[in-house]
C-alpha positions as CSV (number, residue, x, y, z in Angstrom):
1,M,68.9,-12.8,-102.2
2,A,68.7,-10.1,-99.5
3,V,71.8,-10.1,-97.2
4,P,71.5,-7.6,-94.4
5,A,75.1,-6.5,-93.0
6,V,74.1,-7.6,-89.5
7,G,73.8,-11.1,-90.6
8,L,77.0,-11.5,-92.5
9,A,79.5,-11.4,-89.8
10,V,80.8,-15.0,-89.5
11,T,83.1,-15.6,-86.5
12,P,84.9,-18.7,-85.4
13,A,82.3,-19.2,-82.8
14,T,79.6,-19.3,-85.4
15,L,81.6,-21.7,-87.7
16,S,81.7,-24.3,-84.9
17,H,78.5,-26.5,-84.7
18,D,77.7,-26.2,-81.1
19,A,74.1,-28.0,-80.4
20,S,74.0,-26.9,-76.6
21,S,73.8,-23.3,-77.8
22,V,70.8,-23.4,-79.9
23,P,67.1,-23.6,-78.4
24,S,65.4,-27.0,-78.1
25,D,62.4,-25.7,-80.3
26,F,61.3,-23.1,-82.6
27,S,60.4,-19.7,-81.3
28,P,57.2,-18.2,-82.9
29,G,59.2,-16.1,-85.0
30,I,61.3,-19.1,-86.1
31,A,58.3,-21.0,-86.9
32,I,56.6,-18.1,-88.9
33,N,59.8,-17.3,-91.1
34,T,60.2,-21.1,-91.6
35,L,56.5,-21.4,-92.7
36,W,57.0,-18.7,-95.2
37,V,60.3,-19.9,-96.6
38,V,58.5,-23.4,-97.2
39,V,55.4,-21.8,-98.8
40,A,57.6,-19.7,-101.0
41,A,59.6,-22.9,-102.1
42,T,56.6,-24.7,-102.8
43,L,55.4,-21.9,-105.2
44,V,58.7,-22.0,-106.9
45,I,58.5,-25.8,-107.3
46,F,55.2,-25.4,-108.9
47,M,56.7,-23.3,-111.7
48,Q,57.9,-26.6,-112.9
49,A,54.4,-27.3,-114.0
50,G,54.3,-23.8,-115.6
51,F,57.5,-24.4,-117.6
52,A,56.0,-27.8,-118.7
53,L,52.7,-26.3,-119.9
54,L,54.7,-23.3,-121.7
55,E,57.0,-25.7,-123.4
56,I,54.3,-28.1,-124.5
57,G,52.2,-25.2,-125.9
58,F,55.2,-24.0,-128.0
59,S,56.0,-27.4,-129.1
60,R,54.4,-29.5,-131.9
61,G,51.9,-32.3,-130.8
62,K,54.5,-35.0,-131.7
63,N,56.8,-33.6,-129.0
64,A,54.3,-32.8,-126.3
65,G,55.1,-36.1,-124.1
66,T,58.8,-35.9,-124.0
67,I,58.4,-32.3,-122.4
68,V,56.9,-34.1,-119.3
69,A,59.4,-36.5,-118.9
70,K,62.1,-34.0,-119.1
71,I,60.5,-31.6,-116.6
72,L,60.1,-34.4,-114.1
73,T,63.8,-35.6,-114.9
74,N,64.9,-32.0,-114.6
75,F,63.4,-31.4,-111.0
76,S,64.8,-34.9,-110.0
77,I,68.4,-34.4,-110.9
78,A,68.4,-30.8,-109.3
79,A,67.2,-32.2,-106.2
80,L,69.5,-35.0,-105.9
81,M,72.7,-32.9,-106.8
82,W,71.6,-30.1,-104.6
83,W,71.7,-32.6,-101.6
84,I,75.0,-34.1,-102.8
85,C,77.2,-31.2,-103.4
86,G,75.0,-28.0,-104.8
87,F,73.8,-26.5,-101.5
88,A,77.4,-26.8,-100.2
89,L,79.2,-25.1,-103.1
90,A,76.6,-22.5,-103.5
91,F,76.2,-21.3,-99.9
92,G,79.0,-22.6,-97.9
93,N,81.5,-20.2,-96.7
94,G,84.1,-19.3,-99.2
95,K,85.1,-16.5,-101.6
96,Y,85.2,-18.6,-104.8
97,V,83.8,-22.1,-103.5
98,G,81.4,-22.8,-100.7
99,N,83.8,-25.1,-98.8
100,S,82.9,-25.2,-95.0
101,G,80.3,-27.9,-95.0
102,G,77.0,-29.2,-96.3
103,F,78.0,-31.8,-98.5
104,L,75.5,-34.8,-98.6
105,F,73.4,-32.2,-96.5
106,K,72.0,-33.7,-93.2
107,M,69.0,-32.2,-91.6
108,P,70.0,-30.7,-88.3
109,A,66.8,-32.0,-86.6
110,L,68.2,-35.4,-87.5
111,A,71.9,-34.6,-86.7
112,D,71.3,-32.7,-83.4
113,G,67.9,-33.8,-82.1
114,V,66.7,-30.2,-82.5
115,P,64.5,-28.7,-85.1
116,G,66.4,-26.0,-87.3
117,G,69.1,-25.2,-84.8
118,G,72.1,-23.0,-84.9
119,Y,73.3,-24.9,-88.1
120,A,71.6,-22.0,-90.0
121,Q,74.0,-19.7,-88.4
122,S,77.2,-22.0,-88.8
123,V,78.4,-23.2,-92.3
124,F,75.9,-21.3,-94.2
125,G,76.8,-17.8,-92.8
126,V,75.6,-15.8,-95.7
127,M,71.9,-16.7,-94.8
128,S,72.5,-16.5,-91.2
129,F,70.3,-13.0,-91.2
130,S,67.2,-15.3,-91.4
131,S,66.0,-17.3,-88.3
132,A,64.1,-19.7,-90.8
133,S,65.4,-23.2,-90.4
134,V,68.5,-24.4,-92.6
135,S,66.4,-27.1,-94.1
136,S,63.7,-24.8,-95.4
137,K,66.6,-22.6,-96.9
138,F,67.8,-25.8,-98.5
139,L,64.5,-26.4,-100.1
140,F,64.0,-22.9,-101.2
141,Q,67.4,-22.5,-102.9
142,M,66.9,-26.2,-104.4
143,S,63.8,-25.1,-106.2
144,F,66.0,-22.0,-107.8
145,C,68.3,-24.5,-109.1
146,A,65.4,-26.6,-110.7
147,V,64.2,-23.3,-112.3
148,S,67.6,-22.5,-113.8
149,L,68.0,-25.9,-115.3
150,A,64.6,-25.8,-116.7
151,I,65.4,-22.8,-118.8
152,V,68.2,-24.6,-120.3
153,W,66.2,-27.4,-121.5
154,G,63.3,-25.5,-122.7
155,T,65.4,-24.1,-125.7
156,T,66.4,-27.3,-126.9
157,L,62.9,-28.8,-127.7
158,E,62.2,-31.2,-130.5
159,R,65.9,-32.2,-131.3
160,I,68.1,-33.1,-128.3
161,K,68.7,-36.6,-127.2
162,F,67.1,-37.3,-123.7
163,G,70.4,-38.9,-122.5
164,A,72.5,-35.9,-123.4
165,Y,70.2,-33.7,-121.5
166,I,70.4,-35.8,-118.5
167,I,74.3,-35.9,-118.6
168,Y,74.5,-32.1,-119.0
169,A,71.9,-31.5,-116.2
170,V,74.1,-33.4,-113.6
171,V,76.9,-31.1,-114.5
172,F,75.0,-28.1,-114.3
173,A,72.9,-28.8,-111.2
174,G,76.1,-30.0,-109.4
175,L,78.7,-27.7,-110.6
176,I,78.0,-24.9,-113.0
177,Y,74.9,-23.4,-111.3
178,P,76.2,-23.8,-107.6
179,L,79.4,-22.0,-108.4
180,G,77.7,-19.1,-110.4
181,A,75.1,-18.7,-107.7
182,H,77.6,-18.6,-105.0
183,W,79.7,-15.9,-106.7
184,V,76.5,-13.7,-107.2
185,F,74.2,-14.2,-104.1
186,G,76.0,-17.0,-102.0
187,G,78.6,-14.8,-100.4
188,G,81.2,-15.3,-102.9
189,F,83.6,-12.7,-104.5
190,L,81.2,-10.9,-106.9
191,Q,78.9,-10.3,-104.0
192,S,81.3,-9.5,-101.5
193,G,83.0,-6.9,-103.6
194,G,86.3,-5.2,-103.2
195,W,88.0,-7.7,-105.5
196,I,89.0,-5.3,-108.3
197,G,89.8,-1.8,-107.4
198,G,87.4,-1.4,-104.7
199,I,84.4,-2.2,-106.6
200,V,81.1,-2.8,-104.5
201,G,79.3,-6.0,-104.3
202,V,76.6,-7.0,-106.8
203,Q,73.2,-6.7,-105.9
204,D,70.8,-9.6,-107.3
205,F,67.9,-9.9,-105.0
206,A,66.4,-13.1,-106.3
207,G,68.4,-14.0,-109.2
208,S,68.1,-12.0,-112.5
209,T,71.8,-13.2,-113.1
210,A,72.3,-16.0,-110.6
211,V,69.1,-17.9,-111.8
212,H,67.9,-16.8,-115.2
213,L,71.2,-15.4,-116.9
214,I,73.1,-18.5,-115.9
215,G,70.2,-20.7,-117.2
216,A,69.9,-18.8,-120.5
217,T,73.7,-18.9,-121.0
218,G,73.9,-22.6,-120.6
219,A,71.1,-22.7,-123.3
220,L,72.9,-20.5,-125.6
221,A,75.9,-22.8,-125.6
222,A,73.6,-25.8,-126.0
223,L,71.8,-24.2,-129.1
224,L,75.2,-23.3,-130.8
225,L,76.1,-27.0,-130.8
226,L,72.8,-28.4,-131.3
227,G,71.9,-26.6,-134.3
228,P,68.3,-25.6,-135.5
229,R,65.4,-27.9,-135.8
230,R,65.0,-29.3,-139.4
231,G,63.2,-26.9,-141.8
232,K,63.6,-23.9,-139.4
233,Y,65.5,-22.1,-142.1
234,G,64.8,-22.0,-145.7
235,P,67.4,-22.5,-148.7
236,D,67.9,-18.7,-148.5
237,G,68.7,-18.6,-144.7
238,K,65.7,-17.0,-143.7
239,P,63.8,-18.2,-140.7
240,R,60.4,-20.1,-141.1
241,A,57.9,-20.2,-138.5
242,I,57.2,-23.4,-136.7
243,P,54.2,-22.7,-134.6
244,G,53.4,-24.3,-131.3
245,H,50.5,-26.6,-131.2
246,N,48.5,-25.2,-128.2
247,M,48.5,-21.5,-127.3
248,P,46.0,-22.1,-124.3
249,L,48.3,-24.3,-122.7
250,F,51.1,-21.8,-123.3
251,G,49.0,-19.0,-121.5
252,L,48.2,-21.4,-118.6
253,G,51.7,-21.9,-118.0
254,V,52.8,-18.3,-117.9
255,I,50.0,-17.6,-115.4
256,I,51.4,-20.6,-113.2
257,L,54.9,-18.9,-113.6
258,L,53.5,-15.4,-112.5
259,I,52.0,-17.1,-109.4
260,G,55.3,-19.0,-108.7
261,W,57.2,-15.7,-109.0
262,I,55.4,-14.5,-105.6
263,G,57.5,-17.2,-103.9
264,F,60.4,-16.6,-106.1
265,N,60.8,-12.9,-105.3
266,G,58.8,-12.6,-102.1
267,G,60.4,-15.8,-100.6
268,S,64.0,-14.3,-101.2
269,T,63.4,-12.0,-98.2
270,L,63.8,-15.4,-96.1
271,N,61.6,-13.5,-93.6
272,A,58.1,-13.1,-93.1
273,I,58.3,-11.2,-89.5
274,D,59.8,-8.0,-91.0
275,G,56.8,-7.7,-93.4
276,R,58.9,-6.8,-96.5
277,F,57.8,-9.7,-98.6
278,P,54.3,-8.1,-99.4
279,E,56.3,-5.2,-100.8
280,V,58.6,-7.2,-102.9
281,V,55.5,-9.1,-104.4
282,T,53.7,-6.0,-105.3
283,I,56.8,-4.5,-106.9
284,T,56.9,-7.7,-108.9
285,M,53.4,-7.9,-110.2
286,V,53.4,-4.2,-111.2
287,A,56.4,-4.9,-113.4
288,A,54.9,-7.9,-114.7
289,G,52.0,-6.0,-116.0
290,A,54.1,-3.3,-117.6
291,G,56.1,-6.0,-119.5
292,V,53.0,-7.5,-120.9
293,L,51.4,-4.2,-122.3
294,M,54.8,-3.0,-123.7
295,A,55.4,-6.3,-125.5
296,L,51.9,-6.1,-127.0
297,L,52.4,-2.8,-128.1
298,V,56.0,-3.4,-129.8
299,A,54.6,-6.6,-131.4
300,K,51.7,-4.8,-132.8
301,L,53.7,-2.1,-134.2
302,K,56.2,-4.5,-135.8
303,T,53.7,-7.2,-137.1
304,G,50.3,-5.8,-137.1
305,N,49.1,-8.4,-134.9
306,I,48.4,-8.9,-131.1
307,D,50.9,-11.7,-130.5
308,I,49.9,-14.1,-127.9
309,G,53.3,-15.6,-127.4
310,M,54.8,-12.0,-127.1
311,A,52.4,-11.1,-124.4
312,G,53.6,-14.3,-122.5
313,N,57.2,-13.7,-123.1
314,G,56.5,-10.1,-122.2
315,M,55.3,-11.0,-118.8
316,I,58.1,-13.5,-118.2
317,A,60.8,-11.2,-119.3
318,A,59.5,-8.4,-116.8
319,L,59.3,-11.0,-114.1
320,V,63.1,-11.9,-114.7
321,A,64.1,-8.2,-114.9
322,I,62.4,-7.2,-111.7
323,T,63.9,-10.3,-109.9
324,A,67.4,-8.6,-109.2
325,G,65.9,-5.3,-108.0
326,S,62.5,-6.4,-106.3
327,G,64.0,-6.0,-102.9
328,Y,66.0,-2.8,-103.7
329,V,63.9,-0.4,-105.8
330,A,60.8,1.8,-105.2
331,L,57.4,1.0,-106.7
332,W,57.7,3.8,-109.3
333,A,60.6,1.9,-110.8
334,A,59.0,-1.3,-111.3
335,P,57.0,-0.3,-114.3
336,I,60.2,1.2,-116.1
337,I,62.1,-2.0,-115.4
338,G,59.2,-4.2,-116.4
339,G,58.2,-2.1,-119.5
340,V,61.8,-2.0,-120.9
341,A,62.0,-5.7,-120.6
342,G,58.8,-6.0,-122.6
343,I,60.5,-4.1,-125.2
344,I,63.9,-5.9,-125.3
345,V,62.1,-9.4,-125.3
346,V,60.2,-8.6,-128.6
347,L,63.1,-7.0,-130.3
348,G,65.4,-9.8,-129.0
349,V,63.2,-12.7,-130.0
350,Y,63.1,-11.4,-133.7
351,A,66.8,-10.7,-133.7
352,I,67.9,-14.0,-132.2
353,D,65.5,-15.9,-134.4
354,K,67.4,-14.9,-137.6
355,K,70.4,-17.0,-136.6
356,I,69.5,-19.3,-133.5
357,D,66.7,-21.5,-133.3
358,D,65.2,-20.9,-129.7
359,P,61.7,-22.2,-129.8
360,V,60.5,-20.8,-126.6
361,G,62.3,-17.4,-126.6
362,A,64.3,-18.0,-123.5
363,L,67.4,-16.4,-124.6
364,S,65.5,-13.1,-124.9
365,A,63.1,-13.7,-122.0
366,H,65.6,-15.0,-119.5
367,G,69.0,-13.9,-120.9
368,L,68.6,-10.2,-122.3
369,A,66.0,-9.3,-119.7
370,G,68.2,-10.9,-116.9
371,I,71.0,-8.5,-118.1
372,W,68.8,-5.7,-118.2
373,G,67.3,-6.3,-114.7
374,T,70.9,-6.7,-113.2
375,L,71.9,-3.5,-114.6
376,A,68.8,-1.8,-113.6
377,C,69.8,-2.5,-110.0
378,G,72.7,-0.1,-110.6
379,I,70.4,2.7,-111.6
380,F,67.3,2.4,-109.4
381,T,68.4,0.9,-106.1
382,V,67.0,3.0,-103.2
383,P,69.9,4.0,-100.6
384,A,67.5,3.0,-97.8
385,L,67.1,-0.3,-99.3
386,A,70.8,-0.8,-100.2
387,K,71.7,-1.8,-96.6
388,Y,69.9,-5.2,-97.4
389,N,73.0,-6.3,-99.3
390,A,75.9,-5.5,-97.0
391,F,78.4,-5.2,-99.7
392,G,76.4,-2.9,-102.2
393,D,77.0,0.8,-102.5
394,P,75.0,2.5,-99.4
395,A,74.5,5.5,-101.6
396,G,72.2,3.6,-103.9
397,G,71.9,3.5,-107.6
398,L,72.8,6.0,-110.3
399,V,69.6,8.0,-109.9
400,Y,70.0,8.6,-106.2
401,S,73.9,8.7,-105.9
402,G,75.0,10.2,-109.3
403,S,77.7,7.5,-109.1
404,F,78.4,4.7,-111.5
405,K,80.0,2.5,-108.7
406,Q,76.9,0.2,-108.4
407,L,76.4,0.1,-112.0
408,I,79.9,-1.0,-112.9
409,A,79.7,-3.8,-110.3
410,Q,76.4,-4.9,-111.8
411,A,78.2,-5.0,-115.4
412,V,81.2,-6.6,-114.2
413,T,79.0,-9.4,-112.7
414,V,77.0,-10.0,-116.0
415,V,80.3,-10.3,-117.8
416,V,81.9,-12.8,-115.3
417,A,79.1,-14.9,-114.9
418,F,78.1,-15.3,-118.6
419,T,81.7,-16.1,-119.4
420,F,82.1,-18.6,-116.8
421,V,78.8,-20.4,-117.6
422,F,79.1,-20.3,-121.3
423,A,82.7,-21.6,-121.1
424,M,81.7,-24.5,-118.8
425,S,78.5,-25.3,-120.7
426,F,80.2,-25.2,-124.2
427,V,82.9,-27.5,-123.2
428,T,80.3,-30.0,-121.5
429,F,78.1,-30.1,-124.5
430,W,81.0,-30.3,-126.9
431,V,82.2,-33.4,-125.0
432,I,78.7,-35.1,-125.0
433,K,78.4,-34.1,-128.7
434,K,81.8,-35.9,-129.5
435,T,81.0,-39.0,-127.3
436,Y,77.4,-39.9,-126.6
437,G,75.9,-37.6,-129.2
438,L,73.7,-34.5,-128.8
439,R,71.1,-34.6,-131.4
440,V,68.5,-37.3,-132.4
441,T,68.7,-38.6,-135.9
442,P,66.8,-36.7,-138.7
443,A,64.1,-39.7,-139.0
444,E,63.8,-39.6,-135.1
445,E,63.1,-35.8,-135.2
446,N,60.7,-36.2,-138.1
447,A,58.7,-38.8,-136.3
448,G,58.7,-36.6,-133.0
449,L,60.5,-37.2,-129.8
450,D,57.5,-38.8,-128.3
451,I,57.6,-42.0,-130.1
452,S,61.4,-42.1,-131.0
453,E,62.6,-41.6,-127.4
454,H,59.6,-42.9,-125.3
455,G,57.7,-45.2,-127.6
456,M,54.4,-43.6,-127.1
457,Y,52.6,-40.4,-127.9
458,G,51.5,-37.4,-126.0
459,Y,48.3,-37.4,-128.3
460,P,47.8,-41.1,-129.4
461,E,44.5,-40.5,-131.1
462,Q,46.1,-38.0,-133.4
463,F,48.9,-40.2,-134.6
464,I,47.6,-43.8,-134.2
465,P,45.2,-45.5,-136.5
466,A,41.9,-46.2,-134.9
467,P,42.1,-49.9,-134.9
468,E,45.6,-49.7,-132.9
469,L,44.0,-47.5,-130.0
470,V,42.8,-50.4,-127.9
471,G,43.3,-49.7,-124.4
472,Y,43.8,-45.8,-124.9
473,G,39.9,-45.3,-124.7
474,A,40.3,-42.5,-127.2
475,V,38.1,-41.2,-129.9
476,P,40.3,-41.2,-133.1
477,A,41.0,-37.7,-134.4
478,L,39.5,-38.6,-137.7
479,D,36.2,-39.5,-136.1
480,R,36.1,-36.3,-134.1
481,I,37.1,-33.7,-136.7
482,G,36.8,-35.4,-140.0
483,T,40.3,-35.1,-141.2
484,G,43.5,-37.1,-140.6
485,P,46.8,-36.0,-139.2
486,V,48.6,-33.1,-141.2
487,S,52.0,-33.6,-142.0
488,D,54.8,-31.1,-141.0
489,P,56.1,-29.7,-144.4
490,E,58.6,-27.5,-142.5
491,V,60.5,-30.6,-141.0
492,T,61.1,-32.4,-144.3
493,A,63.5,-29.9,-145.8
């Protein structure tokens, strides 16, 4: 999130909530900025549909329905926990924990009788550079929390207990994500800098680390304790392919994510008046294009095929990588950052798949690409744009300054964020595993989570005999295509 130096001074006067000092209605500038932030938040929330379609496409048909339930639950938990404590912990004033207000967040319009109001410049000082209403900022940052949580869920497809995920989601949305986000782009110690030997503050414009690496790190902890899907690895330990059942849905999901990223990165300006958001969006789209093409090239060289899944993950990886620098780098750097991410995601997916079963490739697309994007800020940040983070190196990145100062700050942030989130997530999942249980039974996994967890199928005509389909209004698969359902030999091992 961009944080201009002029907006970070938090004085005792700004910390006191004085309703008499705020205007009684919006000025045109406040209204325009608020509208843009709400539109951007809407686009980011729409990304939940993209995650749902992507994950449905990468799953088998017998697990398609459960993804819908988990995505809806994912957003619901993120919204409630963000209201209860997440927003306060992430964006309240404090070096390590947001501690100056905002628990059980109250709309300023309801609390003061004025829309927006000075509350935006009070307890949430790190966002005071923007005149958009604090309620719109709450909504925007809530959508980020939901995205990070969705990343965790996507990697656990087809074998995690629904209840286990809910327990972790509450901890993640209420504690793990808010603290990590606070440190990186909520005004905490990693952003404010100077905490170790004069290291400058980290630059993470929209969350390569604060959103995507945090989500991927939580996912890694889950996968290490959850284990692979049944039949994923053969007796020789080599990975077996378990193809998703609907690549068109996967592709549609990726396109929705691309559209959502217009709000994700462009909205992180929290400002429409200064006209920067079209530049940020342009940089984002150019990076995405480079990511797809490089992923296709590397996949073709490696396998001989034009891999649809790698094309989609190449786009996602590029979007993740450019998220940190979209507000700080020049346009010429965008295809470099995105292209390298496209290479990383392909090589990363194949390397990770040898030992860890990640059905959607999120560890590579969000984790490795998030690391690369964060480090890229330390290389490519333009001095003239460095001012938008008050604590970054004003000399810019390595290619401009010849200094490793910003790059070191970026690397330290990656290590600290990864260590904290992994430790917290691993302990949380370990406790869940030892008490409630983390994984469904082999029989439930073989049957599919649609029927074992929800008592219904996403595609009932494929799994339920025709006489039992009364009320579904579906034509049985046998009548449509002339063959019955095919068993999954991979999951019987």
